C-alpha positions as CSV (number, residue, x, y, z in Angstrom):
1,X,129.4,-76.0,278.2
2,X,132.4,-76.9,276.2
3,X,136.3,-76.1,276.6
4,X,136.1,-74.3,273.2
5,X,139.1,-72.2,272.7
6,X,137.3,-68.8,273.3
7,X,139.7,-67.1,270.4
8,X,138.5,-69.9,267.9
9,X,135.0,-69.5,269.1
10,X,134.9,-65.6,268.6
11,X,136.3,-65.9,265.2
12,X,133.9,-68.7,264.4
13,X,130.8,-66.7,265.8
14,X,132.1,-63.5,263.6
15,X,132.5,-65.6,260.4
16,X,128.9,-67.2,260.5
17,X,127.5,-63.7,261.0
18,X,129.7,-62.1,258.3
19,X,127.5,-63.1,255.5
20,X,130.6,-64.2,253.8
21,X,129.7,-67.8,253.9
22,X,126.5,-69.7,252.1
23,X,125.1,-72.4,253.9
24,X,125.2,-75.9,252.4
25,X,124.2,-79.4,254.2
26,X,125.8,-82.8,254.4
27,X,129.2,-81.9,253.8
28,X,132.0,-79.6,255.3
29,X,132.2,-77.8,252.0
30,X,130.2,-78.0,249.0
31,X,130.1,-76.2,245.4
32,X,127.0,-74.4,247.1
33,X,128.6,-73.5,250.4
34,X,129.6,-74.6,253.6
35,X,128.1,-76.3,256.7
36,X,128.5,-74.6,260.0
37,X,131.3,-77.0,260.7
38,X,132.7,-76.2,257.3
39,X,133.0,-72.5,258.3
40,X,135.2,-73.6,261.3
41,X,137.4,-75.8,259.2
42,X,137.8,-72.8,256.9
43,X,139.0,-70.9,259.6
44,X,141.5,-73.4,260.5
45,X,143.2,-73.5,257.1
46,X,143.2,-69.9,256.9
47,X,144.9,-70.0,260.3
48,X,147.4,-72.3,258.9
49,X,147.9,-70.7,255.7
50,X,151.5,-70.7,254.8
51,X,152.5,-72.4,258.0
52,X,151.9,-76.0,256.7
53,X,151.0,-77.9,253.5
54,X,148.5,-80.0,255.9
55,X,146.1,-77.4,255.8
56,X,144.2,-77.6,252.5
57,X,140.7,-78.7,251.6
58,X,142.0,-81.1,249.2
59,X,144.3,-82.8,252.1
60,X,143.8,-86.1,253.7
61,X,142.9,-84.5,257.0
62,X,139.6,-83.4,255.3
63,X,138.9,-86.6,253.3
64,X,139.6,-89.0,256.2
65,X,136.7,-87.7,258.5
66,X,133.9,-89.3,256.3
67,X,131.6,-91.5,258.4
68,X,128.9,-92.9,256.4
69,X,128.6,-89.3,254.7
70,X,131.4,-87.9,252.6
71,X,133.3,-84.9,254.5
72,X,130.5,-84.4,256.8
73,X,132.4,-84.2,260.4
74,X,135.3,-82.5,261.8
75,X,138.9,-83.9,261.4
76,X,140.7,-84.5,264.6
77,X,143.1,-81.6,263.6
78,X,140.2,-79.2,263.8
79,X,138.7,-80.3,266.8
80,X,142.1,-80.1,268.9
81,X,142.7,-76.4,267.1
82,X,139.5,-75.3,268.3
83,X,139.0,-77.2,271.7
84,X,136.3,-79.4,270.8
85,X,136.0,-82.9,272.0
86,X,133.7,-84.2,269.2
87,X,133.6,-84.6,265.2
88,X,130.0,-83.1,265.6
89,X,129.7,-80.9,268.9
90,X,126.5,-81.1,270.9
91,X,125.0,-78.0,272.3
92,X,124.0,-77.7,275.9
93,X,120.2,-78.2,274.7
94,X,121.4,-81.8,273.5
95,X,121.2,-81.2,269.8
96,X,124.2,-81.6,267.6
97,X,125.4,-79.1,265.2
98,X,125.1,-81.5,262.5
99,X,121.4,-81.8,263.0
100,X,121.0,-78.1,263.4
101,X,122.9,-77.4,260.1
102,X,121.2,-79.8,258.0
103,X,117.6,-80.0,259.7
104,X,117.0,-77.2,261.9
105,X,117.9,-74.4,259.6
106,X,115.9,-75.7,256.7
107,X,112.6,-76.4,258.8
108,X,112.9,-73.3,260.4
109,X,114.1,-71.4,257.3
110,X,117.1,-70.0,259.3
111,X,120.7,-69.2,258.6
112,X,124.3,-69.0,260.0
113,X,123.3,-65.8,262.1
114,X,120.5,-68.0,263.9
115,X,123.3,-71.0,264.3
116,X,126.1,-68.5,265.6
117,X,123.5,-67.5,268.2
118,X,122.7,-71.1,269.3
119,X,126.5,-71.8,269.4
120,X,127.3,-68.5,271.4
121,X,124.6,-69.6,274.1
122,X,125.5,-73.4,274.0
123,X,128.7,-74.2,273.2
């Protein structure tokens, strides 16, 4: 299990289950929607709204997190806020959330509610 901030985890699970976010792949945020990590980033931005000009989608903290794929991984600021120690958290079953969002959801025709259940049990 991780040392994820329990308050942030609760917000994240609620957001994933809300139906307000459409799922996208291979990017934190795309025109079509968000990856599960992008939802967490959006919550980070909303938590900082009005408190800092650093928390915007077009800011460098999100542009600087590209590693071989544009905007695919959590920036360090979001990792720290959420209490996660990785740019792509791994569940207790050994599978990364990046893989789950981009491949498992497609193969199993599952959505964010399923991802939230996995995060709740395994992170």
